[in-house]
C-alpha positions, 0 to 999 in steps of 0.5 A, spaced: 791 351 164 792 347 172 797 351 175 795 357 171 788 357 174 791 356 181 796 363 180 789 366 178 786 364 185 792 366 189 793 373 186 786 375 186 785 378 193 791 382 192 788 387 187 785 391 193 788 395 199 783 394 205 779 388 208 775 387 213 770 381 214 762 383 214 761 377 216 764 376 223 760 371 226 760 365 220 768 367 219 769 365 227 766 358 226 771 357 220 777 360 223 774 356 230 772 349 227 775 343 225 773 337 222 776 332 226 775 336 232 768 337 233 763 332 230 758 335 225 752 335 229 755 340 235 758 345 229 751 344 226 748 345 234 753 351 235 750 354 227 744 354 230 745 358 236 748 363 233 743 364 227 737 364 232 741 370 236 743 374 230 736 374 228 734 375 234 739 380 238 740 380 246 738 387 249 743 389 253 739 394 257 734 388 260 737 382 260 740 377 264 747 373 265 743 367 263 741 370 257 748 373 255 751 366 257 748 363 251 754 367 247 759 362 246 765 365 245 765 370 252 769 367 258 767 367 265 771 374 266 767 378 260 760 375 262 762 378 270 765 384 267 759 386 262 753 384 267 757 388 272 757 395 267 750 393 266 748 393 273 752 399 275 752 404 269 745 401 265 742 404 261 747 403 255 746 408 250 751 406 245 755 400 243 761 404 243 761 403 251 763 396 250 770 399 249 769 401 257 770 393 258 777 391 260 776 384 258 773 385 251 778 385 246 777 389 239 775 383 236 771 380 242 767 387 241 765 386 233 764 379 234 759 381 240 755 386 236 753 381 232 748 379 237 746 384 241 742 390 240 740 396 245 733 399 247 734 406 250 729 406 255 732 407 261 726 403 265 725 395 265 718 395 263 713 391 268 713 384 267 708 382 261 703 377 261 704 371 256 698 374 253 701 380 251 708 377 250 705 372 245 700 379 242 707 382 240 711 377 238 715 377 232 712 371 227 717 368 221 716 362 216 722 360 213 721 354 207 728 351 204 728 346 199 734 342 195 734 340 188 738 336 186 741 335 178 744 328 178 740 321 180 743 316 185 742 309 184 737 308 190 733 313 186 732 308 181 731 302 185 731 302 193 729 309 196 722 310 197 722 318 196 723 322 191 731 326 191 729 332 194 730 335 200 725 339 203 723 343 210 719 348 213 720 352 219 715 357 223 717 360 229 715 365 233 719 370 238 718 377 243 725 378 244 729 373 249 722 372 253 719 368 248 720 362 243 716 357 240 716 354 233 714 348 228 719 345 224 718 339 219 723 336 215 724 330 209 731 328 208 733 326 199 729 320 198 725 319 204 717 318 203 713 324 203 705 323 205 707 315 203 709 310 207 710 310 214 710 318 213 703 319 213 703 326 216 708 328 210 714 329 213 718 325 216 721 329 222 718 334 226 720 338 231 716 343 236 718 347 241 716 353 247 721 357 252 719 362 256 724 366 260 724 371 267 717 370 269 718 372 277 720 365 280 721 361 273 727 363 270 726 358 264 721 353 262 721 349 256 716 345 253 716 340 247 723 338 245 728 341 248 736 340 251 739 340 257 746 341 259 749 341 266 756 342 270 762 339 264 757 334 261 758 328 264 751 325 266 747 330 262 749 335 256 743 334 250 747 341 248 753 341 243 760 340 246 765 345 244 772 343 240 779 344 242 779 350 239 773 353 240 774 352 248 780 357 249 776 363 247 771 361 252 776 359 257 772 352 257 766 355 259 760 351 260 753 353 263 747 350 266 742 351 262 735 349 259 734 350 251 729 350 245 731 344 240 730 349 233 734 344 230 732 339 224 738 335 228 734 328 230 738 324 234 740 328 241 734 332 244 729 330 249 722 331 249 717 334 254 718 339 259 723 342 264 724 348 268 729 353 272 725 356 278 729 361 283 729 358 290 731 365 294 737 369 292 742 364 292 738 357 290 735 354 283 731 348 282 731 345 275 727 339 274 726 335 267 722 330 264 722 327 258 719 321 254 721 320 247 721 314 241 728 313 239 731 309 232 734 303 233 737 296 231 734 290 234 737 283 236 733 277 235 732 277 242 728 284 240 733 287 245 737 294 242 743 293 239 744 300 236 741 307 238 741 310 231 742 318 230 742 319 223 735 320 222 735 317 215 729 313 213 729 313 206 728 305 204 725 299 207 730 297 212 731 304 215 723 305 216 724 299 220 728 302 225 724 308 226 721 309 233 720 301 234 724 303 241 722 309 247 726 312 252 724 315 258 728 320 263 728 324 269 732 328 271 733 335 277 739 339 278 740 343 284 745 349 283 747 354 289 750 360 287 753 366 292 758 372 290 764 368 286 762 360 288 757 356 284 755 349 287 751 344 283 749 337 284 745 333 278 741 326 278 738 323 272 735 316 271 733 313 264 729 307 262 729 303 256 722 300 253 727 294 251 734 293 254 740 295 251 744 289 249 750 291 245 754 286 241 760 286 246 764 280 242 768 286 240 773 288 245 773 295 244 765 295 246 766 290 252 763 296 256 758 299 253 752 300 257 746 294 258 740 293 261 734 297 262 734 302 267 740 307 268 742 311 273 748 317 274 750 323 279 754 327 280 757 334 284 759 340 281 763 346 282 765 353 279 769 359 282 771 365 278 774 372 279 777 377 274 783 373 274 782 366 275 777 360 274 776 353 276 770 348 276 769 341 275 764 336 276 765 328 279 760 323 276 758 316 278 752 311 277 749 304 276 756 302 273 760 304 280 765 307 277 767 315 276 768 320 271 772 327 273 773 333 269 776 339 272 779 345 269 784 351 271 783 358 267 788 364 269 788 370 265 795 372 267 794 379 264 789 383 259 793 380 253 794 373 255 790 368 258 792 360 259 788 353 260 790 347 262 783 342 263 784 334 266 779 329 264 779 322 267 773 318 264 774 310 267 773 305 261 767 302 265 763 309 266 757 310 262 753 315 261 747 315 256 747 322 255 754 325 257 758 329 252 764 332 254 770 335 252 775 329 250 779 326 245 775 320 243 768 320 242 764 318 248 766 320 255 768 313 257 776 310 257 780 316 257 785 320 261 788 326 258 791 333 260 789 340 255 793 346 256 791 352 252 793 359 251 791 365 248 796 371 246 793 378 244 800 383 245 796 388 241 789 390 237 792 387 231 795 380 233 793 374 236 796 367 238 792 361 239 796 354 241 794 348 245 797 341 246 793 335 248 795 328 251 790 322 252 791 316 254 786 310 253 786 304 258 781 300 254 781 298 247 778 302 243 775 303 235 781 301 231 786 300 237 785 293 239 789 295 246 791 301 250 793 307 246 795 314 246 793 320 242 798 327 242 794 333 238 798 340 238 795 346 234 798 353 233 794 358 230 796 365 229 791 371 226 793 378 224 789 384 222 792 391 219 785 396 218 782 392 213 786 386 212 786 379 216 790 373 215 790 367 219 795 362 219 794 354 222 798 348 223 795 342 227 799 336 228 795 329 230 798 322 232 793 317 233 795 310 235 792 304 231 792 297 229 797 294 224 794 290 218 796 284 222 794 286 229 801 285 232 801 292 235 800 299 234 803 304 229 802 311 229 797 315 225 800 321 224 796 328 220 799 335 219 794 340 217 795 347 215 791 353 213 792 359 211 787 365 210 787 371 207 781 376 207 780 383 204 775 388 203 774 395 199 767 398 199 761 393 198 766 388 196 770 382 200 774 377 197 778 372 201 784 367 198 784 360 202 790 354 202 789 348 206 795 342 206 795 336 209 800 330 209 797 324 213 804 318 215 801 312 216 804 306 214 804 309 207 805 316 206 799 321 202 798 329 202 793 333 200 792 341 198 786 345 196 786 352 193 780 357 195 778 363 192 772 366 195 769 374 192 762 377 196 759 383 194 754 385 199 749 391 199 743 393 203 738 389 200 742 384 195 748 380 196 752 375 192 757 370 194 761 366 189 767 361 190 771 356 187 776 351 188 781 346 186 783 340 190 788 335 189 789 330 194 792 322 194 787 318 197 782 319 203 786 319 208 788 326 205 782 329 204 780 336 206 775 341 208 772 347 205 766 352 209 761 354 205 756 360 206 750 357 205 741 357 207 740 360 213 740 355 219 744 349 214 752 349 216 756 347 210 762 343 211 764 339 206 769 334 205 774 332 198 779 327 196 782 326 190 782 331 184 777 336 182 774 343 182 769 345 186 764 352 185 759 355 189 754 361 187 749 364 193 745 370 192 740 373 196 735 379 196 730 382 201 724 383 197 721 389 201 721 389 208 717 381 209 720 378 204 727 375 203 729 369 198 736 365 198 739 361 193 746 357 192 747 353 186 754 349 188 757 343 184 764 338 184 767 336 178 772 331 179 778 329 174 779 323 178 774 318 177 767 317 173 763 314 179 761 318 185 759 314 192 758 307 193 752 303 194 745 306 193 748 314 194 752 312 187 752 317 182 754 314 175 758 321 173 764 325 175 759 331 177 754 333 181 750 340 182 745 342 187 740 347 187 738 350 195 732 356 195 730 358 201 724 363 202 723 368 208 717 371 210 716 375 217 709 375 219 
């Protein structure tokens, strides 16, 4: 029976002769994301950004470099050529004019068209007032809920709230000029209008953003994110992973953006603004004060800062908002021609001192104290063929961190990128996030080399090699260690047929069980993805396989079949998968279409079946209803999970529903 099911799943797509993915940008997320490459918060932030830009596309005839720089898949040369074309030939009359840009491949143009629109009014309209922007703004209200058809152990005793997850989102927008909103979100099992959540939702976020108002380039208020340079001092935005970074050739942006996500960990609260000081200078001051979740030690100091946002039990609620952080900073940026130079300075102060447990060797150099400062200098040079950039940072730690990048387009078909980083194990910055093998900007030296080759419109080859050295102990490695990461990915598209294949080799050193030396933990991960479409139908078959070599060997695989039927007002998506892995080390991952503003890349191990059915229907011009029902049935166990999350069954089913109303 099992063999027959797998055979049917693998043969189904080939009954069609033509294919073309209709959800281009979601396919981009799936093919560029690796679960071991970037953390889930980064991918959720990237997903939120793309959802927002897809819903509120950029008007090519009334835009700026800063707005276009939000698109993470464009590199510096593509941005420069696009802006230069708009300056010289605006107004753009048709998206077909994008074919005039030599740096954009057909795949780039197809992806770009998902996030742009064209207003054929030739002249830029007079700059409207804030009142005019508000009076012509679009309003949107989105309600989302998840209902589980199972009971966890904590639902019987332990959790304080109902087992339902729900959120409410209100947004107001006027193109890319104005954006504001209020979001309330509740994780499953958290108290609602009860206990310490007397105002209803456990989490609220509010934001306001205004762009291009005279000398005021950008203003954010409420909850927001900030990113400068290479992220060595300040980056509360997402950091691109090793696969994604090749497409943009390592481009990073100096920007402030609204925090319009339900993620509770990485944001600022206050205000920031980018102000133009003449033709070449920009000044960006920002200020933030917010409460944080923390675990306190016996002295009342902060032992651990928490970012999960879970407040389901009495102990989790006791850690909620029991400390606060004041942050202030400034970025100064100078740009002239192809050159750009800048400096960033940040000061932090906590209401209680940081006092992590440093008895474990890998925690020895964690930041300690009540106030901290960091400063950095960054640079960049961009030409049609060459791009170099970097940042060097220090702080009260009296140590250095530096990251430098060279991207070279040898031809319109071939690009090469090299990225070097050195993060002293003494260095720390509390809001740093940058390209790295580890999870922090500390204790790492490495060299990354990536390349992308497109010999014709049908074929794309992407590869990288990354070597990292950790001079001090890290988690699961009590002494200095190495990591090696290599990937090869190919994509072939012929008319309406797309085939993606990738292989990744990841080697990390870990402690032996007796702590007498290290061993190499070697992971081989493979993926084969075939997509075909005929008319309103899109079918996709995906095969994932993994081999993990540690002191023992484990392996696993998953075969997934997806089908989608899409019309103007209605679309249905169904998927089914069979997975079989030896243990958790050989776990597999699968991307699923989910609700708007919800990134779904679940993980599976053991043996079982996964299925999902989602449907979306537009009810008139203002209302859209989306629903998804998904379940996992395990064949090798009678319970799922552990602790308060344990389910006394071998299957679990969730129902998601979302209602969007445009006022």
